[in-house]
N, C-alpha and C positions, 0 to 999 in steps of 0.2 A: 504494500500500500504506500502510495506517495502522499506526502503531506503538502498541502497548499501553503507554501512558505510565505506568500503574501498575506494570507489569512492569519497565519501564526504570528507574523510581525504586527499585524493590527491588534491581535489579542495581547501581545507583549506590551505594546504601547499603552493599551488601556490599563493593564495591570501594573505598570512601572511604578506608580505612586504607592503601591501597597508594600507594607513591611513583610518580611519573611517570605519573599517570593522565590520559588525555585521551579525548575523544569525537569521533566524526566520523560524518557522514551517509554511509552506504554500503549497497549492496544494497537500497536502498529502505527502510532502517531506520536503526538507530544502532549503530555499532561502538564498542566500548570498548577502548582501547589501554593497555597497560602497558609502559612503556619504549619506546614507539613501535611495539610489536608488537601485532597484533590478538589479543585474549584471548577476548572474548565479544561477542555482539551481540544485538539484539532486532529481529526482523522480524515484524510483526503480533503474534501471541501466542506465537511460537516464540523460543527462545533458540538462538543459534548458538554453538557452542563449538569452539575450535581446540585440538586435542590433537596429540600425537605420533601419527603414522599408525597405528602398532600399537595404541595405546590407543584411538584412534577406531574401529578395526575391532572391538575388543572391546566398546566401548560400544554398538555396533549391536545387541547382544543384550539390552540393557536396554529395559524397557517405555517407549514414548513416544519412542524415539530412532530417527532415520532418517538416511540419507545427505543431506549438503548438496549439492544438485544445482541450485543457483540458475541456472546457465548451461545446464542440460540435461545436463551431465556431472558425475558425482560428483567432488568435490574431496577429494583425500587429506588426512586430518588434520582435516577439518571435519565437524561433525554438526549436525543440527537436533535440539533437544530440545523436544518438544511440551508444551502446557500441562498435560496430565495428569501429567507428570513434574516439574513445577515449582510445583505448587500449595502444597505444604508448604515453609515457609521453609528447613528443613534440606536438603531435596532441591535447591532452587534454589542454596543456598549451596555444596553439594557440586559442582555443575556449574560455577558461577562460579569457585570456588577452583581447580578442575582447569584451566580455561582460563587463569586468571591465573598459576598456577604454571608452565604451559607457556610462556606469553609471557615470564615472568621468566627462564626457562632460556635464552632466545635472546639473542644480542648486542643491546644497545640500539641503536635507530636514531636 
C-alpha cells in the first residue's frame, strides 16, 4: 500500500502544534500518535480517525466515512474517512482535530 504523502504532510501540518506528537508505520500506512495514543493515520488516500465508539458510530452517517475494517472486522472507535471528505482543508482539519482531541483525552503512554 502506498501512502499519499501529500495527505500525510497536510495531517502533519495540522498536528504540528500538538505536544507529544510522534509517527509510526502501521496498517501499511502512517499512524500519528498524540501522547503515545493513536489519533489519526493515513493509508493510501484515506484518513483513519480514532474516536470514542459512540462518536465513531455517529460519524458513519457522514459522507465519505466508513467502518475501519482493516482486519476484516470493524474496529470500534475507528473510521476511514475517504478523500472526498478531506479535500477541503477545513474538512480535513475537523477530522484530524477530532482524532487528536480523543487521543489527548486518554492517559498518556
